[in-house]
N, CA, C and O atoms as a Tripos MOL2 file, in Angstrom:
@<TRIPOS>MOLECULE
protein
  284   283    71     0     0
PROTEIN
NO_CHARGES

@<TRIPOS>ATOM
      1 N          -1.8130    3.8840   -7.3160 N.3       1 MET1
      2 CA         -1.1300    4.7740   -6.5780 C.3       1 MET1
      3 C          -2.1340    5.5950   -6.4990 C.2       1 MET1
      4 O          -2.1650    6.0500   -5.3560 O.2       1 MET1
      5 N          -3.0430    6.0460   -7.2020 N.am      2 ASN2
      6 CA         -4.0610    7.2900   -6.9600 C.3       2 ASN2
      7 C          -5.1570    6.7610   -5.8670 C.2       2 ASN2
      8 O          -5.7310    7.4190   -4.9990 O.2       2 ASN2
      9 N          -5.2680    5.3650   -6.1770 N.am      3 ILE3
     10 CA         -6.3140    4.7420   -4.6690 C.3       3 ILE3
     11 C          -5.8340    5.0420   -4.1200 C.2       3 ILE3
     12 O          -5.9960    6.2280   -3.8340 O.2       3 ILE3
     13 N          -4.7470    4.2460   -3.4150 N.am      4 ILE4
     14 CA         -3.7510    4.2920   -2.6280 C.3       4 ILE4
     15 C          -3.8960    5.8480   -1.7980 C.2       4 ILE4
     16 O          -4.3750    6.0320   -0.6790 O.2       4 ILE4
     17 N          -3.3250    6.8580   -2.7290 N.am      5 GLN5
     18 CA         -3.1340    8.2400   -2.0360 C.3       5 GLN5
     19 C          -4.9260    8.8460   -1.7260 C.2       5 GLN5
     20 O          -5.0990    9.6390   -0.8000 O.2       5 GLN5
     21 N          -5.6910    8.5540   -2.2670 N.am      6 ARG6
     22 CA         -7.2340    8.7960   -2.1540 C.3       6 ARG6
     23 C          -7.8210    8.2940   -0.7750 C.2       6 ARG6
     24 O          -8.5060    8.9720   -0.0100 O.2       6 ARG6
     25 N          -7.4860    7.1750   -0.6250 N.am      7 LEU7
     26 CA         -7.7480    6.4150    0.5860 C.3       7 LEU7
     27 C          -6.9780    6.9890    1.8130 C.2       7 LEU7
     28 O          -7.5790    7.4550    2.7810 O.2       7 LEU7
     29 N          -5.4110    6.9250    1.7130 N.am      8 THR8
     30 CA         -5.1720    7.9480    2.8420 C.3       8 THR8
     31 C          -5.5970    9.1630    3.0640 C.2       8 THR8
     32 O          -5.7350    9.3950    4.2650 O.2       8 THR8
     33 N          -5.8770   10.0980    2.3060 N.am      9 ILE9
     34 CA         -6.4240   11.3760    2.5940 C.3       9 ILE9
     35 C          -8.0950   11.0370    3.1970 C.2       9 ILE9
     36 O          -8.7180   11.6210    4.0830 O.2       9 ILE9
     37 N          -8.4730    9.9480    2.3930 N.am     10 VAL10
     38 CA         -9.9660    9.4920    3.0090 C.3      10 VAL10
     39 C          -9.6480    9.0710    4.5300 C.2      10 VAL10
     40 O         -10.2860    9.5450    5.4700 O.2      10 VAL10
     41 N          -8.9740    8.4690    4.6320 N.am     11 GLY11
     42 CA         -8.7360    7.7500    6.3610 C.3      11 GLY11
     43 C          -8.2840    9.0290    7.3730 C.2      11 GLY11
     44 O          -8.7170    9.1260    8.5210 O.2      11 GLY11
     45 N          -7.5260    9.8080    6.8820 N.am     12 TRP12
     46 CA         -7.0600   11.0110    7.6730 C.3      12 TRP12
     47 C          -8.1090   11.8300    7.7530 C.2      12 TRP12
     48 O          -8.0440   12.4730    8.8000 O.2      12 TRP12
     49 N          -9.0660   12.0990    7.0990 N.am     13 LYS13
     50 CA        -10.0350   13.1120    7.3370 C.3      13 LYS13
     51 C         -11.1470   12.4940    7.9930 C.2      13 LYS13
     52 O         -11.7460   13.2060    8.7980 O.2      13 LYS13
     53 N         -11.6120   11.1490    7.7980 N.am     14 ARG14
     54 CA        -12.4990   10.2330    8.6100 C.3      14 ARG14
     55 C         -12.7120   10.3930   10.1660 C.2      14 ARG14
     56 O         -11.6930   10.6120   10.8200 O.2      14 ARG14
     57 N         -13.5860   10.3330   10.6520 N.am     15 TYR15
     58 CA        -13.8880   10.0370   11.9260 C.3      15 TYR15
     59 C         -13.7330    8.3630   12.6080 C.2      15 TYR15
     60 O         -13.1880    7.9820   13.6440 O.2      15 TYR15
     61 N         -14.5090    7.5640   11.4660 N.am     16 HIS16
     62 CA        -14.5240    6.1740   11.8890 C.3      16 HIS16
     63 C         -13.5810    5.9120   10.5850 C.2      16 HIS16
     64 O         -14.0190    5.9170    9.4350 O.2      16 HIS16
     65 N         -12.3160    5.6980   10.9120 N.am     17 LYS17
     66 CA        -11.2930    5.1330    9.9200 C.3      17 LYS17
     67 C         -11.0870    3.7050    9.6210 C.2      17 LYS17
     68 O         -10.3180    3.3510    8.7270 O.2      17 LYS17
     69 N         -11.8860    2.7110   10.4920 N.am     18 LYS18
     70 CA        -11.4610    1.0520   10.2100 C.3      18 LYS18
     71 C         -11.3310    1.0410    8.7870 C.2      18 LYS18
     72 O         -10.2790    1.0540    8.1480 O.2      18 LYS18
     73 N         -12.7260    1.0100    8.2710 N.am     19 THR19
     74 CA        -13.1900    0.3460    6.6250 C.3      19 THR19
     75 C         -12.0650    0.9070    5.7950 C.2      19 THR19
     76 O         -11.2690    0.2220    5.1520 O.2      19 THR19
     77 N         -12.0810    2.4290    5.8840 N.am     20 THR20
     78 CA        -10.9510    3.1720    4.9780 C.3      20 THR20
     79 C          -9.5620    2.5400    4.7940 C.2      20 THR20
     80 O          -9.0060    2.3340    3.7160 O.2      20 THR20
     81 N          -9.0660    2.2530    6.0900 N.am     21 LEU21
     82 CA         -7.7770    1.7530    6.5510 C.3      21 LEU21
     83 C          -7.5470    0.5220    6.0410 C.2      21 LEU21
     84 O          -6.4810    0.1570    5.5460 O.2      21 LEU21
     85 N          -8.9950   -0.4280    6.2080 N.am     22 GLN22
     86 CA         -8.5010   -1.9660    5.3330 C.3      22 GLN22
     87 C          -8.6350   -1.7970    3.9200 C.2      22 GLN22
     88 O          -7.8720   -2.3270    3.1120 O.2      22 GLN22
     89 N          -9.5630   -1.0920    3.6260 N.am     23 ASP23
     90 CA         -9.2170   -0.4920    2.0360 C.3      23 ASP23
     91 C          -7.8330   -0.2680    1.7210 C.2      23 ASP23
     92 O          -7.3370   -1.0940    0.9550 O.2      23 ASP23
     93 N          -7.3430    0.3510    1.9970 N.am     24 LEU24
     94 CA         -5.8090    1.1120    1.9510 C.3      24 LEU24
     95 C          -5.0400    0.0030    1.9960 C.2      24 LEU24
     96 O          -4.2510   -0.1430    1.0630 O.2      24 LEU24
     97 N          -5.0750   -0.8940    2.9310 N.am     25 ASP25
     98 CA         -4.4130   -2.1240    3.3420 C.3      25 ASP25
     99 C          -4.9020   -3.1070    1.8190 C.2      25 ASP25
    100 O          -4.0460   -3.5160    1.0340 O.2      25 ASP25
    101 N          -5.6460   -3.2310    1.7230 N.am     26 VAL26
    102 CA         -6.0000   -3.9930    0.1670 C.3      26 VAL26
    103 C          -5.2170   -3.7050   -0.8900 C.2      26 VAL26
    104 O          -4.5370   -4.5060   -1.5310 O.2      26 VAL26
    105 N          -5.3600   -2.1770   -1.1120 N.am     27 GLU27
    106 CA         -4.8550   -1.6150   -2.2030 C.3      27 GLU27
    107 C          -3.0380   -1.5500   -2.2000 C.2      27 GLU27
    108 O          -2.2810   -1.5730   -3.1700 O.2      27 GLU27
    109 N          -2.7780   -1.4800   -1.0140 N.am     28 VAL28
    110 CA         -1.4480   -1.9190   -0.7850 C.3      28 VAL28
    111 C          -0.8090   -3.0670   -1.1830 C.2      28 VAL28
    112 O           0.3420   -3.0540   -1.6190 O.2      28 VAL28
    113 N          -1.4950   -4.0930   -1.0600 N.am     29 GLU29
    114 CA         -1.3100   -5.4190   -1.3190 C.3      29 GLU29
    115 C          -1.4480   -5.8420   -3.0490 C.2      29 GLU29
    116 O          -0.7560   -6.5560   -3.7750 O.2      29 GLU29
    117 N          -2.6460   -5.0530   -3.2790 N.am     30 VAL30
    118 CA         -2.8860   -5.0450   -5.1500 C.3      30 VAL30
    119 C          -1.7060   -4.5240   -5.2790 C.2      30 VAL30
    120 O          -1.0050   -5.2620   -5.9710 O.2      30 VAL30
    121 N          -1.0550   -3.4020   -4.8590 N.am     31 LEU31
    122 CA          0.3790   -2.9300   -5.3720 C.3      31 LEU31
    123 C           1.4290   -4.0290   -5.7350 C.2      31 LEU31
    124 O           1.9110   -4.4690   -6.7790 O.2      31 LEU31
    125 N           1.5690   -4.2800   -4.3450 N.am     32 ARG32
    126 CA          2.5560   -5.4750   -4.2260 C.3      32 ARG32
    127 C           2.6010   -6.4080   -5.1780 C.2      32 ARG32
    128 O           3.6210   -6.7140   -5.7950 O.2      32 ARG32
    129 N           1.3810   -6.9470   -5.3490 N.am     33 LYS33
    130 CA          1.1310   -8.0570   -6.3050 C.3      33 LYS33
    131 C           1.3430   -7.5520   -7.7830 C.2      33 LYS33
    132 O           1.5070   -8.3880   -8.6710 O.2      33 LYS33
    133 N           1.3430   -6.0350   -8.1040 N.am     34 TRP34
    134 CA          1.5390   -5.7630   -9.6040 C.3      34 TRP34
    135 C           2.9650   -5.5050   -9.9520 C.2      34 TRP34
    136 O           3.3710   -5.6120  -11.1090 O.2      34 TRP34
    137 N           3.7300   -5.1640   -8.9420 N.am     35 LEU35
    138 CA          5.1970   -4.9390   -8.6610 C.3      35 LEU35
    139 C           5.8270   -6.7600   -9.0640 C.2      35 LEU35
    140 O           6.6820   -6.8670   -9.9430 O.2      35 LEU35
    141 N           5.4010   -7.8140   -8.4690 N.am     36 THR36
    142 CA          5.7670   -9.0630   -8.6700 C.3      36 THR36
    143 C           5.3120   -9.3650  -10.2760 C.2      36 THR36
    144 O           6.0570   -9.8330  -11.1370 O.2      36 THR36
    145 N           4.2970   -9.0870  -10.4020 N.am     37 LYS37
    146 CA          3.9840   -9.0630  -11.8180 C.3      37 LYS37
    147 C           4.6890   -8.6710  -12.9490 C.2      37 LYS37
    148 O           4.9870   -9.2220  -14.0090 O.2      37 LYS37
    149 N           4.9030   -7.4460  -12.3950 N.am     38 SER38
    150 CA          5.7660   -6.7750  -13.4660 C.3      38 SER38
    151 C           7.2010   -7.0940  -13.7470 C.2      38 SER38
    152 O           7.8380   -6.7830  -14.7540 O.2      38 SER38
    153 N           7.7590   -8.0080  -12.3160 N.am     39 LEU39
    154 CA          9.1490   -8.2400  -12.2220 C.3      39 LEU39
    155 C           8.9340   -9.5220  -13.2470 C.2      39 LEU39
    156 O           9.7120   -9.5940  -14.1980 O.2      39 LEU39
    157 N           7.9960  -10.4560  -13.1090 N.am     40 ARG40
    158 CA          7.7670  -11.7800  -13.6470 C.3      40 ARG40
    159 C           7.6150  -11.5140  -15.3450 C.2      40 ARG40
    160 O           7.8350  -12.3120  -16.2560 O.2      40 ARG40
    161 N           7.2130  -10.2720  -15.4050 N.am     41 LEU41
    162 CA          6.8470  -10.3920  -17.1900 C.3      41 LEU41
    163 C           8.2200   -9.4490  -17.7310 C.2      41 LEU41
    164 O           8.2530   -9.0940  -18.9090 O.2      41 LEU41
    165 N           9.4800   -9.0300  -16.6600 N.am     42 GLU42
    166 CA         10.0480   -8.4610  -17.1420 C.3      42 GLU42
    167 C          10.1830   -6.8470  -17.5100 C.2      42 GLU42
    168 O          11.0610   -6.4400  -18.2700 O.2      42 GLU42
    169 N           9.2400   -6.0070  -16.9010 N.am     43 TYR43
    170 CA          8.6460   -4.8240  -16.8410 C.3      43 TYR43
    171 C          10.1200   -3.8360  -16.2630 C.2      43 TYR43
    172 O          10.8090   -3.0020  -16.8490 O.2      43 TYR43
    173 N          10.1670   -4.3520  -14.9830 N.am     44 ILE44
    174 CA         11.2750   -3.9470  -14.4580 C.3      44 ILE44
    175 C          12.2920   -4.5870  -13.9170 C.2      44 ILE44
    176 O          12.0090   -5.7250  -13.5410 O.2      44 ILE44
    177 N          13.3610   -4.2520  -13.7520 N.am     45 ASN45
    178 CA         14.5780   -5.1140  -13.3250 C.3      45 ASN45
    179 C          14.6240   -5.7890  -11.7900 C.2      45 ASN45
    180 O          13.8240   -5.2980  -10.9940 O.2      45 ASN45
    181 N          15.3590   -6.7100  -11.3730 N.am     46 PRO46
    182 CA         15.5550   -6.7380   -9.9890 C.3      46 PRO46
    183 C          15.7720   -5.8670   -9.0000 C.2      46 PRO46
    184 O          15.2000   -5.7870   -7.9130 O.2      46 PRO46
    185 N          16.7190   -5.1570   -9.4890 N.am     47 HIS47
    186 CA         17.0970   -3.5610   -8.6830 C.3      47 HIS47
    187 C          15.7260   -2.6630   -8.5550 C.2      47 HIS47
    188 O          15.3960   -2.3380   -7.4150 O.2      47 HIS47
    189 N          15.1820   -2.3840   -9.2940 N.am     48 LYS48
    190 CA         14.2160   -1.5800   -9.4410 C.3      48 LYS48
    191 C          12.6990   -2.2270   -8.7600 C.2      48 LYS48
    192 O          11.7830   -1.5160   -8.3470 O.2      48 LYS48
    193 N          12.7030   -3.4160   -8.7640 N.am     49 TYR49
    194 CA         11.6480   -4.3770   -8.1060 C.3      49 TYR49
    195 C          12.2400   -4.1520   -6.2430 C.2      49 TYR49
    196 O          11.4520   -3.7930   -5.3680 O.2      49 TYR49
    197 N          13.5140   -4.4090   -6.0090 N.am     50 ALA50
    198 CA         13.7760   -4.1980   -4.5690 C.3      50 ALA50
    199 C          13.8480   -3.1470   -4.1160 C.2      50 ALA50
    200 O          13.8970   -3.0040   -2.8950 O.2      50 ALA50
    201 N          13.8770   -2.0010   -5.0510 N.am     51 THR51
    202 CA         13.4090   -0.2930   -4.2030 C.3      51 THR51
    203 C          12.3450   -0.4320   -4.2390 C.2      51 THR51
    204 O          11.8330   -0.0950   -3.1710 O.2      51 THR51
    205 N          11.3530   -0.9310   -5.2610 N.am     52 TRP52
    206 CA          9.7790   -0.5630   -5.0180 C.3      52 TRP52
    207 C           9.4370   -1.1270   -4.0260 C.2      52 TRP52
    208 O           8.6890   -0.5170   -3.2610 O.2      52 TRP52
    209 N           9.8020   -2.2830   -3.7460 N.am     53 MET53
    210 CA          9.2870   -3.3820   -2.7990 C.3      53 MET53
    211 C           9.6610   -2.7820   -1.0690 C.2      53 MET53
    212 O           8.9110   -2.8300   -0.0950 O.2      53 MET53
    213 N          10.8720   -2.3150   -1.1400 N.am     54 ASN54
    214 CA         11.1470   -1.7110    0.0810 C.3      54 ASN54
    215 C           9.9320   -0.2480    0.6200 C.2      54 ASN54
    216 O           9.4470   -0.0460    1.7330 O.2      54 ASN54
    217 N           9.7870    0.4120   -0.4570 N.am     55 HIS55
    218 CA          8.8700    1.2610   -0.5180 C.3      55 HIS55
    219 C           7.4430    0.8560    0.0590 C.2      55 HIS55
    220 O           6.8690    1.3980    1.0030 O.2      55 HIS55
    221 N           7.0750   -0.0200   -0.5700 N.am     56 VAL56
    222 CA          5.7610   -0.6570   -0.5810 C.3      56 VAL56
    223 C           5.6410   -1.1870    0.6870 C.2      56 VAL56
    224 O           4.6800   -0.7790    1.3390 O.2      56 VAL56
    225 N           6.6770   -2.3260    1.4120 N.am     57 ASN57
    226 CA          6.6830   -2.6700    2.7430 C.3      57 ASN57
    227 C           6.6970   -1.2970    3.6440 C.2      57 ASN57
    228 O           5.8890   -1.2900    4.5720 O.2      57 ASN57
    229 N           7.3520   -0.3720    3.5110 N.am     58 GLU58
    230 CA          7.4780    0.6650    4.4890 C.3      58 GLU58
    231 C           5.5740    1.0700    4.6510 C.2      58 GLU58
    232 O           4.8430    0.9950    5.6390 O.2      58 GLU58
    233 N           5.3300    1.4220    3.4690 N.am     59 VAL59
    234 CA          3.8770    2.0790    3.6410 C.3      59 VAL59
    235 C           3.1090    0.7510    4.1450 C.2      59 VAL59
    236 O           2.3890    0.8740    5.1370 O.2      59 VAL59
    237 N           3.1980   -0.2800    3.6350 N.am     60 GLY60
    238 CA          2.6760   -1.5340    4.5660 C.3      60 GLY60
    239 C           2.7310   -1.2800    5.9650 C.2      60 GLY60
    240 O           1.6870   -1.3630    6.6130 O.2      60 GLY60
    241 N           3.7690   -0.9910    6.5040 N.am     61 ARG61
    242 CA          4.0580   -0.9740    8.1070 C.3      61 ARG61
    243 C           3.0750    0.0250    8.4640 C.2      61 ARG61
    244 O           2.1870   -0.1040    9.3070 O.2      61 ARG61
    245 N           3.3400    1.1220    7.6790 N.am     62 MET62
    246 CA          2.6880    2.5310    8.2010 C.3      62 MET62
    247 C           1.0610    2.1470    8.7570 C.2      62 MET62
    248 O           0.4500    2.1140    9.8250 O.2      62 MET62
    249 N           0.8110    1.8920    7.3300 N.am     63 VAL63
    250 CA         -0.6570    1.4800    7.2890 C.3      63 VAL63
    251 C          -1.0700    0.4180    8.2600 C.2      63 VAL63
    252 O          -2.1280    0.6050    8.8620 O.2      63 VAL63
    253 N          -0.4520   -0.5620    8.4720 N.am     64 GLY64
    254 CA         -0.4280   -1.5140    9.7700 C.3      64 GLY64
    255 C          -0.5380   -0.6680   11.0210 C.2      64 GLY64
    256 O          -1.5790   -0.7240   11.6760 O.2      64 GLY64
    257 N           0.3920    0.0570   11.3740 N.am     65 GLY65
    258 CA          0.2360    0.6160   12.6760 C.3      65 GLY65
    259 C          -0.5870    1.5870   12.8700 C.2      65 GLY65
    260 O          -0.8710    1.9490   14.0120 O.2      65 GLY65
    261 N          -1.1880    2.2570   11.5910 N.am     66 TRP66
    262 CA         -2.4330    3.1270   11.4940 C.3      66 TRP66
    263 C          -3.4410    2.5010   11.9400 C.2      66 TRP66
    264 O          -4.2450    3.0430   12.6990 O.2      66 TRP66
    265 N          -3.5400    1.4010   11.5810 N.am     67 LEU67
    266 CA         -4.8840    0.4080   11.7640 C.3      67 LEU67
    267 C          -4.9040   -0.1500   13.1250 C.2      67 LEU67
    268 O          -5.9730   -0.3180   13.7120 O.2      67 LEU67
    269 N          -3.8730   -0.4180   13.6020 N.am     68 ARG68
    270 CA         -3.8400   -0.7570   15.0800 C.3      68 ARG68
    271 C          -4.4150    0.1890   15.8610 C.2      68 ARG68
    272 O          -5.4650    0.0790   16.4940 O.2      68 ARG68
    273 N          -3.6110    1.2250   15.7860 N.am     69 SER69
    274 CA         -3.8200    2.7080   16.4120 C.3      69 SER69
    275 C          -5.5540    3.1420   16.1620 C.2      69 SER69
    276 O          -6.1340    3.7680   17.0490 O.2      69 SER69
    277 N          -6.1370    2.8210   15.1340 N.am     70 ALA70
    278 CA         -7.4700    3.1500   14.9510 C.3      70 ALA70
    279 C          -8.3830    2.0170   15.4910 C.2      70 ALA70
    280 O          -9.5620    2.3370   15.6440 O.2      70 ALA70
    281 N          -8.0620    0.8580   15.7780 N.am     71 GLY71
    282 CA         -8.5520   -0.3720   16.1310 C.3      71 GLY71
    283 C          -9.0820   -0.0990   17.5790 C.2      71 GLY71
    284 O          -9.6050   -1.0060   18.2260 O.2      71 GLY71
@<TRIPOS>BOND
     1     1     2 1
     2     2     3 1
     3     3     4 2
     4     3     5 am
     5     5     6 1
     6     6     7 1
     7     7     8 2
     8     7     9 am
     9     9    10 1
    10    10    11 1
    11    11    12 2
    12    11    13 am
    13    13    14 1
    14    14    15 1
    15    15    16 2
    16    15    17 am
    17    17    18 1
    18    18    19 1
    19    19    20 2
    20    19    21 am
    21    21    22 1
    22    22    23 1
    23    23    24 2
    24    23    25 am
    25    25    26 1
    26    26    27 1
    27    27    28 2
    28    27    29 am
    29    29    30 1
    30    30    31 1
    31    31    32 2
    32    31    33 am
    33    33    34 1
    34    34    35 1
    35    35    36 2
    36    35    37 am
    37    37    38 1
    38    38    39 1
    39    39    40 2
    40    39    41 am
    41    41    42 1
    42    42    43 1
    43    43    44 2
    44    43    45 am
    45    45    46 1
    46    46    47 1
    47    47    48 2
    48    47    49 am
    49    49    50 1
    50    50    51 1
    51    51    52 2
    52    51    53 am
    53    53    54 1
    54    54    55 1
    55    55    56 2
    56    55    57 am
    57    57    58 1
    58    58    59 1
    59    59    60 2
    60    59    61 am
    61    61    62 1
    62    62    63 1
    63    63    64 2
    64    63    65 am
    65    65    66 1
    66    66    67 1
    67    67    68 2
    68    67    69 am
    69    69    70 1
    70    70    71 1
    71    71    72 2
    72    71    73 am
    73    73    74 1
    74    74    75 1
    75    75    76 2
    76    75    77 am
    77    77    78 1
    78    78    79 1
    79    79    80 2
    80    79    81 am
    81    81    82 1
    82    82    83 1
    83    83    84 2
    84    83    85 am
    85    85    86 1
    86    86    87 1
    87    87    88 2
    88    87    89 am
    89    89    90 1
    90    90    91 1
    91    91    92 2
    92    91    93 am
    93    93    94 1
    94    94    95 1
    95    95    96 2
    96    95    97 am
    97    97    98 1
    98    98    99 1
    99    99   100 2
   100    99   101 am
   101   101   102 1
   102   102   103 1
   103   103   104 2
   104   103   105 am
   105   105   106 1
   106   106   107 1
   107   107   108 2
   108   107   109 am
   109   109   110 1
   110   110   111 1
   111   111   112 2
   112   111   113 am
   113   113   114 1
   114   114   115 1
   115   115   116 2
   116   115   117 am
   117   117   118 1
   118   118   119 1
   119   119   120 2
   120   119   121 am
   121   121   122 1
   122   122   123 1
   123   123   124 2
   124   123   125 am
   125   125   126 1
   126   126   127 1
   127   127   128 2
   128   127   129 am
   129   129   130 1
   130   130   131 1
   131   131   132 2
   132   131   133 am
   133   133   134 1
   134   134   135 1
   135   135   136 2
   136   135   137 am
   137   137   138 1
   138   138   139 1
   139   139   140 2
   140   139   141 am
   141   141   142 1
   142   142   143 1
   143   143   144 2
   144   143   145 am
   145   145   146 1
   146   146   147 1
   147   147   148 2
   148   147   149 am
   149   149   150 1
   150   150   151 1
   151   151   152 2
   152   151   153 am
   153   153   154 1
   154   154   155 1
   155   155   156 2
   156   155   157 am
   157   157   158 1
   158   158   159 1
   159   159   160 2
   160   159   161 am
   161   161   162 1
   162   162   163 1
   163   163   164 2
   164   163   165 am
   165   165   166 1
   166   166   167 1
   167   167   168 2
   168   167   169 am
   169   169   170 1
   170   170   171 1
   171   171   172 2
   172   171   173 am
   173   173   174 1
   174   174   175 1
   175   175   176 2
   176   175   177 am
   177   177   178 1
   178   178   179 1
   179   179   180 2
   180   179   181 am
   181   181   182 1
   182   182   183 1
   183   183   184 2
   184   183   185 am
   185   185   186 1
   186   186   187 1
   187   187   188 2
   188   187   189 am
   189   189   190 1
   190   190   191 1
   191   191   192 2
   192   191   193 am
   193   193   194 1
   194   194   195 1
   195   195   196 2
   196   195   197 am
   197   197   198 1
   198   198   199 1
   199   199   200 2
   200   199   201 am
   201   201   202 1
   202   202   203 1
   203   203   204 2
   204   203   205 am
   205   205   206 1
   206   206   207 1
   207   207   208 2
   208   207   209 am
   209   209   210 1
   210   210   211 1
   211   211   212 2
   212   211   213 am
   213   213   214 1
   214   214   215 1
   215   215   216 2
   216   215   217 am
   217   217   218 1
   218   218   219 1
   219   219   220 2
   220   219   221 am
   221   221   222 1
   222   222   223 1
   223   223   224 2
   224   223   225 am
   225   225   226 1
   226   226   227 1
   227   227   228 2
   228   227   229 am
   229   229   230 1
   230   230   231 1
   231   231   232 2
   232   231   233 am
   233   233   234 1
   234   234   235 1
   235   235   236 2
   236   235   237 am
   237   237   238 1
   238   238   239 1
   239   239   240 2
   240   239   241 am
   241   241   242 1
   242   242   243 1
   243   243   244 2
   244   243   245 am
   245   245   246 1
   246   246   247 1
   247   247   248 2
   248   247   249 am
   249   249   250 1
   250   250   251 1
   251   251   252 2
   252   251   253 am
   253   253   254 1
   254   254   255 1
   255   255   256 2
   256   255   257 am
   257   257   258 1
   258   258   259 1
   259   259   260 2
   260   259   261 am
   261   261   262 1
   262   262   263 1
   263   263   264 2
   264   263   265 am
   265   265   266 1
   266   266   267 1
   267   267   268 2
   268   267   269 am
   269   269   270 1
   270   270   271 1
   271   271   272 2
   272   271   273 am
   273   273   274 1
   274   274   275 1
   275   275   276 2
   276   275   277 am
   277   277   278 1
   278   278   279 1
   279   279   280 2
   280   279   281 am
   281   281   282 1
   282   282   283 1
   283   283   284 2
@<TRIPOS>SUBSTRUCTURE
     1 MET1         2 RESIDUE 1 A MET
     2 ASN2         6 RESIDUE 1 A ASN
     3 ILE3        10 RESIDUE 1 A ILE
     4 ILE4        14 RESIDUE 1 A ILE
     5 GLN5        18 RESIDUE 1 A GLN
     6 ARG6        22 RESIDUE 1 A ARG
     7 LEU7        26 RESIDUE 1 A LEU
     8 THR8        30 RESIDUE 1 A THR
     9 ILE9        34 RESIDUE 1 A ILE
    10 VAL10       38 RESIDUE 1 A VAL
    11 GLY11       42 RESIDUE 1 A GLY
    12 TRP12       46 RESIDUE 1 A TRP
    13 LYS13       50 RESIDUE 1 A LYS
    14 ARG14       54 RESIDUE 1 A ARG
    15 TYR15       58 RESIDUE 1 A TYR
    16 HIS16       62 RESIDUE 1 A HIS
    17 LYS17       66 RESIDUE 1 A LYS
    18 LYS18       70 RESIDUE 1 A LYS
    19 THR19       74 RESIDUE 1 A THR
    20 THR20       78 RESIDUE 1 A THR
    21 LEU21       82 RESIDUE 1 A LEU
    22 GLN22       86 RESIDUE 1 A GLN
    23 ASP23       90 RESIDUE 1 A ASP
    24 LEU24       94 RESIDUE 1 A LEU
    25 ASP25       98 RESIDUE 1 A ASP
    26 VAL26      102 RESIDUE 1 A VAL
    27 GLU27      106 RESIDUE 1 A GLU
    28 VAL28      110 RESIDUE 1 A VAL
    29 GLU29      114 RESIDUE 1 A GLU
    30 VAL30      118 RESIDUE 1 A VAL
    31 LEU31      122 RESIDUE 1 A LEU
    32 ARG32      126 RESIDUE 1 A ARG
    33 LYS33      130 RESIDUE 1 A LYS
    34 TRP34      134 RESIDUE 1 A TRP
    35 LEU35      138 RESIDUE 1 A LEU
    36 THR36      142 RESIDUE 1 A THR
    37 LYS37      146 RESIDUE 1 A LYS
    38 SER38      150 RESIDUE 1 A SER
    39 LEU39      154 RESIDUE 1 A LEU
    40 ARG40      158 RESIDUE 1 A ARG
    41 LEU41      162 RESIDUE 1 A LEU
    42 GLU42      166 RESIDUE 1 A GLU
    43 TYR43      170 RESIDUE 1 A TYR
    44 ILE44      174 RESIDUE 1 A ILE
    45 ASN45      178 RESIDUE 1 A ASN
    46 PRO46      182 RESIDUE 1 A PRO
    47 HIS47      186 RESIDUE 1 A HIS
    48 LYS48      190 RESIDUE 1 A LYS
    49 TYR49      194 RESIDUE 1 A TYR
    50 ALA50      198 RESIDUE 1 A ALA
    51 THR51      202 RESIDUE 1 A THR
    52 TRP52      206 RESIDUE 1 A TRP
    53 MET53      210 RESIDUE 1 A MET
    54 ASN54      214 RESIDUE 1 A ASN
    55 HIS55      218 RESIDUE 1 A HIS
    56 VAL56      222 RESIDUE 1 A VAL
    57 ASN57      226 RESIDUE 1 A ASN
    58 GLU58      230 RESIDUE 1 A GLU
    59 VAL59      234 RESIDUE 1 A VAL
    60 GLY60      238 RESIDUE 1 A GLY
    61 ARG61      242 RESIDUE 1 A ARG
    62 MET62      246 RESIDUE 1 A MET
    63 VAL63      250 RESIDUE 1 A VAL
    64 GLY64      254 RESIDUE 1 A GLY
    65 GLY65      258 RESIDUE 1 A GLY
    66 TRP66      262 RESIDUE 1 A TRP
    67 LEU67      266 RESIDUE 1 A LEU
    68 ARG68      270 RESIDUE 1 A ARG
    69 SER69      274 RESIDUE 1 A SER
    70 ALA70      278 RESIDUE 1 A ALA
    71 GLY71      282 RESIDUE 1 A GLY
C-alpha cells in the first residue's frame, strides 16, 4: 500500500508519467495477488476479500484510465 501511494504521488508530480504509471499498475496487480493469497490462507474471510477486491479493482480502473490519458 505504501508503494502504491508513493507511486501515485510520483506519477502526479512527474511530467513524463508513463513508466511510473506502469510501475503503479504492477503494484496494484501485486496487491491483488496478495489479497488472493490472504483468502486462500484464511487470513481474511470471503466478505472482506470481496470488499477489498472491489476497492482494488476500482483503483485499477483509475490507473488504467490515467495510463490511457498519459499515453
